[in-house]
C-alpha positions in Angstrom: 23.9 -3.3 10.4 20.3 -2.2 9.6 17.2 -3.0 11.5 14.8 -5.5 10.1 11.3 -4.1 10.3 7.9 -5.8 10.1 4.7 -3.8 10.2 1.5 -5.9 10.5 -2.0 -4.7 10.9 -5.1 -6.8 11.7 -6.1 -6.9 8.1 -2.7 -7.4 6.3 1.1 -7.3 6.4 2.0 -3.7 5.5 5.7 -3.7 5.3 8.7 -6.0 5.7 12.2 -4.6 5.1 15.2 -2.9 6.4 15.7 0.6 8.0 18.5 2.6 9.6 16.1 4.2 12.0 12.5 3.8 13.1 10.5 6.7 14.7 7.1 6.0 16.4 4.5 7.7 18.4 4.1 6.0 21.8 2.0 6.6 24.9 5.0 8.4 26.4 6.1 10.4 23.4 8.0 9.7 20.2 10.6 7.0 20.4 13.6 6.5 18.0 15.0 3.1 17.4 18.5 2.7 15.9 20.5 -0.5 15.3 21.6 -2.2 18.6 18.8 -0.7 20.5 17.9 -2.3 23.8 15.0 -4.8 23.8 11.7 -3.1 24.6 8.0 -3.4 24.2 5.8 -0.3 24.1 2.3 0.8 23.4 1.7 2.8 20.2 -0.9 5.6 20.1 -2.6 6.7 16.9 0.1 8.6 15.0 2.9 7.9 12.6 5.7 5.4 12.2 8.6 6.6 10.1 11.3 4.3 8.7 14.5 5.9 7.4 16.8 4.2 5.0 19.7 6.5 4.0 18.0 9.6 2.6 14.7 7.8 1.9 11.8 7.8 4.4 8.7 5.6 4.5 5.8 7.1 6.5 2.9 5.1 7.8 -0.2 6.1 9.7 -1.1 3.7 12.6 -4.2 3.6 14.7 -2.4 2.4 17.8 -0.9 -1.0 18.7 2.4 -2.3 20.0 6.1 -1.9 19.0 8.6 -4.6 20.0 12.4 -4.3 19.6 14.8 -7.2 20.0 18.2 -8.0 18.4 17.9 -5.4 15.6 14.3 -6.6 14.8 11.4 -4.1 15.1 7.9 -5.5 15.0 4.9 -3.2 14.8 1.6 -4.8 15.6 -0.9 -2.1 14.6 -4.6 -1.9 15.2 -4.7 -0.3 11.7 -1.9 0.9 9.4 -1.4 2.3 6.0 1.3 3.9 3.9 1.0 7.7 3.6 0.8 7.4 -0.2 -2.2 5.0 0.0 -4.3 7.4 2.1 -7.3 9.0 0.4 -7.0 12.5 1.8 -10.6 13.5 1.0 -12.0 10.4 2.8 -9.6 11.0 5.8 -10.7 14.6 6.0 -14.4 13.6 5.9 -13.8 11.0 8.7 -12.1 13.7 10.7 -15.0 16.1 10.3 -17.6 13.4 11.3 -15.5 12.3 14.3 -15.1 16.0 15.4 -18.8 16.5 15.2 -19.5 13.4 17.3 -17.0 14.6 19.9 -18.5 18.0 20.1 -22.1 16.6 20.2 -21.9 15.2 23.7 -25.2 13.5 23.3 -26.0 10.4 25.4 -26.3 8.2 22.4 -22.7 8.9 21.3 -19.9 6.8 22.8 -17.3 9.5 23.5 -14.4 7.1 23.8 -15.1 5.7 20.4 -15.6 9.2 18.9 -12.3 10.3 20.4 -10.5 7.2 19.0 -12.0 7.8 15.6 -10.9 11.4 15.7 -7.3 10.4 16.7 -7.2 7.8 13.9 -8.3 10.3 11.2 -5.8 12.9 12.5 -3.0 10.4 12.4 -3.8 9.6 8.7 -3.9 13.3 7.8 -0.6 13.9 9.8 1.1 11.0 7.9 0.1 12.6 4.5 1.3 16.0 5.7 4.7 14.7 6.8 5.1 12.8 3.5 4.2 15.9 1.5 6.6 18.1 3.4 9.3 15.5 3.0 8.9 15.3 -0.8 8.6 19.0 -1.3 12.2 19.5 -0.4 13.7 16.8 -2.7 15.7 17.9 -5.7 15.0 16.9 -9.2 17.8 15.3 -11.2 18.5 18.8 -12.8 19.3 20.3 -9.4 16.0 22.1 -9.0 13.9 21.2 -6.0 10.2 20.4 -6.3 9.5 23.9 -4.8 11.3 25.4 -7.8 14.3 26.7 -6.0 17.7 26.0 -7.6 20.4 24.6 -5.2 18.1 24.0 -2.2 
């Protein structure tokens, strides 16, 4: 019996579907949710949410929020969320660079909490892309040759 998963961000519904497992970054570390998990509500930190269905994996970057589990339903209410394949890497890297400069600046006109939050969001987006790339690098093509070019990996 799979989990039913809903991921909703402030601006739109991101995902609605089924998963065998959900992994999410919380304030107390990463949590794994399997079918028949106990009911829970937890705070999400900027990071990734990973949904596994068989050998497939969907990776999302989230900017924080909440995760609720009840009766094989997982609801993620995210401050912001996007699928790894939708992320513009150059834009995310530029946002990371700007946020890091603001954090290092320590000038009185810079809100350090906002700068730290912006840095965490940009890093979560880049981490989601990195995880997705590593995941697809090892997949085999139909001819039995992996994307890295190794036969029989």
